[in-house]
C-alpha positions in Angstrom: 0.0 0.0 0.0 1.3 3.5 -0.8 2.3 5.7 2.1 0.2 8.8 2.7 2.7 11.3 1.4 2.8 9.9 -2.2 -0.8 8.5 -2.4 -1.9 11.1 -5.0 1.2 10.4 -7.0 0.4 6.7 -6.9 -3.0 7.5 -8.5 -1.1 8.9 -11.4 1.4 6.0 -11.5 -1.5 3.5 -11.6 -3.4 5.5 -14.3 -2.7 3.0 -17.1 -4.0 0.1 -15.0 -7.5 1.8 -14.7 -10.4 0.9 -17.0 -12.0 3.7 -18.9 -14.6 4.1 -16.3 -12.1 4.0 -13.4 -10.1 6.8 -15.1 -13.1 9.0 -14.7 -12.8 8.5 -11.0 -9.1 9.0 -11.0 -9.5 12.3 -12.9 -12.0 13.6 -10.5 -9.9 12.6 -7.5 -6.8 14.3 -8.8 -8.7 17.5 -9.6 -11.1 17.6 -6.6 -9.3 15.5 -3.9 -10.3 17.9 -1.1 -14.0 17.5 -2.0 -13.7 13.7 -2.2 -12.7 13.6 1.5 -16.3 14.7 2.4 -18.2 12.7 -0.2 -20.0 9.4 0.2 -19.2 6.6 -2.3 -22.6 7.4 -4.0 -21.8 11.1 -4.2 -18.4 10.3 -5.9 -20.0 7.8 -8.3 -22.6 10.4 -9.3 -20.0 13.1 -9.8 -18.0 10.8 -12.1 -21.1 9.5 -13.8 -20.2 5.9 -13.0 -21.6 3.2 -10.8 -20.6 2.6 -7.2 -19.1 -0.7 -8.3 -16.6 1.2 -10.5 -15.6 3.4 -7.6 -15.0 0.2 -5.5 -13.0 -1.4 -8.3 -10.9 1.8 -8.5 -10.2 1.6 -4.7 -9.2 -2.1 -5.1 -6.8 -1.1 -7.9 -5.3 1.4 -5.5 -4.7 -1.6 -3.2 -7.1 -0.4 -0.5 -9.8 -2.6 1.1 -12.6 -0.2 0.1 -13.8 3.3 -0.2 -13.3 4.3 3.4 -9.7 3.1 3.5 -9.1 4.9 0.2 -10.3 8.2 1.8 -8.1 7.6 4.8 -5.0 7.2 2.6 -6.1 10.2 0.6 -6.5 12.2 3.8 -3.0 11.2 5.0 -1.5 12.6 1.8 -2.5 16.1 3.1 0.6 17.5 4.7 0.3 20.0 7.5 2.2 23.2 7.5 5.5 22.5 9.4 5.9 26.1 10.4 2.5 26.2 12.0 3.4 23.0 14.0 6.6 24.6 15.0 4.9 27.7 16.4 2.4 25.5 18.3 5.2 23.5 19.8 7.1 26.6 20.9 4.0 28.0 22.6 3.6 24.7 24.5 7.2 24.7 25.5 6.9 28.2 26.9 4.2 27.0 29.2 1.4 28.6 27.2 -0.6 25.8 25.7 -3.4 26.8 23.3 -6.9 25.7 24.1 -9.1 26.5 21.1 -12.3 26.9 23.1 -13.8 29.7 21.1 -13.1 27.9 17.8 -14.6 24.6 19.1 -17.6 26.5 20.4 -18.2 28.1 17.0 -17.7 24.8 15.2 -20.3 23.0 17.3 -22.7 25.9 17.2 -22.5 25.9 13.4 -23.0 22.1 13.3 -26.2 22.4 15.3 -27.4 25.3 13.1 -26.7 23.3 10.0 -28.4 20.2 11.3 -31.4 22.2 12.2 -31.6 23.8 8.8 -31.6 20.3 7.2 -34.6 19.1 9.2 -37.8 18.4 7.3 -40.6 19.2 9.8 -43.2 17.3 7.8 -41.1 14.1 8.0 -40.4 14.6 11.7 -44.1 14.7 12.3 -44.6 11.5 10.3 -41.7 9.8 12.2 -43.2 10.8 15.6 -46.6 9.5 14.6 -44.9 6.2 13.6 -43.1 6.1 16.9 -46.3 6.6 18.9 -48.0 3.8 17.0 -45.0 1.4 17.0 -45.1 -1.9 18.9 -41.3 -1.8 19.3 -38.6 0.8 18.5 -35.1 -0.5 18.0 -32.1 1.8 17.9 -29.0 0.5 16.1 -25.6 1.6 15.0 -21.9 0.5 15.2 -18.8 2.2 16.6 -19.5 5.8 17.8 -23.0 5.6 16.2 -23.6 2.5 18.3 -22.8 4.5 21.4 -25.3 7.2 20.3 -27.9 4.5 19.7 -27.4 3.3 23.3 -27.7 6.8 24.7 -30.9 7.3 22.7 -32.4 4.0 24.0 -31.4 4.8 27.5 -33.2 8.2 27.3 -36.3 6.8 25.6 -36.5 3.9 28.1 -37.3 6.3 30.8 -40.6 7.2 29.2 -41.5 4.0 27.2 -40.9 0.3 27.6 -41.0 -0.5 23.9 -37.4 0.6 23.2 -34.5 -1.8 22.5 -30.8 -1.5 21.6 -28.2 -4.1 21.0 -24.5 -3.4 20.9 -23.5 -6.6 19.2 -23.8 -6.4 15.4 -24.9 -10.1 15.2 -27.7 -9.4 17.7 -28.7 -6.4 15.7 -29.0 -8.5 12.6 -31.0 -11.2 14.4 -33.3 -8.6 16.0 -33.8 -6.8 12.6 -34.8 -10.0 10.9 -37.5 -10.6 13.5 -39.1 -7.2 13.3 -42.7 -6.8 12.2 -44.6 -4.2 10.2 -45.7 -2.5 13.4 -42.1 -2.0 14.5 -39.6 0.8 13.9 -35.9 0.6 13.3 -33.8 3.7 13.9 -30.4 3.2 12.3 -27.6 5.7 13.0 -24.6 5.8 10.6 -22.6 9.0 9.8 -21.2 7.6 6.5 -24.3 5.5 5.5 -21.8 3.0 4.1 -21.0 0.8 7.2 -21.6 -2.8 6.1 -23.2 -3.9 9.4 -25.6 -1.0 9.4 -26.6 -1.6 5.7 -27.2 -5.3 6.6 -29.6 -4.6 9.5 -31.4 -1.9 7.5 -31.9 -4.4 4.7 -33.2 -7.1 7.1 -35.5 -4.6 8.9 -36.9 -3.5 5.5 -37.4 -7.0 4.4 -39.3 -7.7 7.6 -41.6 -4.9 6.8 -40.5 -2.5 9.6 -40.5 1.3 9.3 -36.9 2.2 8.9 -35.5 5.7 9.9 -31.9 6.5 9.1 -29.9 9.2 10.7 -26.9 10.0 8.5 -24.8 12.7 7.0 -25.4 11.8 3.3 -28.6 11.8 1.4 -26.9 9.5 -1.2 -25.4 6.4 0.3 -26.0 2.6 0.2 -27.9 2.7 3.5 -30.4 5.2 2.3 -31.8 2.6 -0.2 -33.5 0.9 2.7 -34.8 3.9 4.6 -38.4 5.0 4.7 -37.3 8.3 6.1 -33.8 9.9 6.4 -32.8 12.6 8.9 -29.6 14.4 7.9 -27.0 15.5 10.5 -24.9 18.6 9.7 -21.5 17.5 10.8 -18.7 17.5 8.2 -15.6 15.4 9.0 -12.8 13.9 7.0 -11.8 10.2 7.4 -9.1 11.0 10.0 -11.8 12.7 12.2 -13.9 9.5 12.4 -16.1 9.5 15.5 -15.7 13.2 16.0 -17.6 14.9 18.7 -19.3 17.2 16.2 -20.9 14.2 14.4 -22.0 12.8 17.8 -23.4 16.2 18.9 -25.4 16.6 15.6 -26.8 13.0 16.0 -27.7 13.6 19.6 -29.4 16.8 18.7 -31.7 15.0 16.3 -32.5 12.3 18.9 -33.2 15.0 21.5 -35.8 16.5 19.1 -37.4 13.1 18.6 -37.4 12.5 22.3 -38.9 15.8 23.2 -41.5 15.5 20.4 -42.5 12.0 21.6 -42.7 13.1 25.2 -45.0 16.0 24.2 -47.3 13.9 22.1 -47.6 11.1 24.7 -47.3 13.4 27.7 -49.7 11.6 30.2 -48.1 8.2 29.6 -44.6 9.5 29.3 -44.8 11.6 32.5 -46.0 8.6 34.5 -43.3 6.4 33.1 -40.7 9.0 33.7 -41.7 9.4 37.3 -41.6 5.6 37.8 -38.2 5.3 36.2 -36.8 8.2 38.3 -38.1 6.6 41.5 -36.7 3.2 40.5 -33.1 4.5 40.7 -33.6 7.2 43.4 -32.3 4.9 46.2 -29.1 4.3 44.3 -28.4 8.0 44.1 -26.2 9.6 46.8 
């Protein structure tokens, strides 16, 4: 595998090995590599006017396991400014470490604003109606999205007993295959191209369940199995995987769903919330 520093150069050196369709991908990557870092495999395929299979074959020709690893190698080819690193090191050595609090605050504020601007109120109302009517609601995800799914289930479990969440991907697949038309699956995946998440979405869809996907990209393999998609506003490159901004944007969406569900089922949710709070009260210091 090529090292990060010469990865773009290796695209050129492998150019003659690409098929005609793959060369379209190579040309786009060489000209727009900064944009590619933030594109889903479906976005790149559409931009190059080729199929997703062609993009995957291009990645294999570049001796990477798939599109995500290709983006990681591409991201590693971006060299940071050595002078900037030197200045930062000198500041730390002088006992004056830099804490970018204002910058991080602005980034996270902008992520929330962007996520809010992407919300479709009509679809949110439909999703909430489905949640109310659902026999069972299952939250699923892997990696950092799996942790977000568990946080969501933990929060909803305080107001309704019809919520489930499984950390193990095999258990998610088994559970998804046993869902029924009255059930809802909420699948969280930033990229929308995680194999395990695609599999459980496919199984849930085949079982007839109502599938809601929370993702960054409107065009991704996962979206093919979604009844409704809620977009999060975080923008991260492959080396920022599991970034807090992505988690914050996903949690914001889930907080909206939780608040909406609580309001629309207030009497029942209030009673359940009171019971759940009392059940752990003795364990609190």
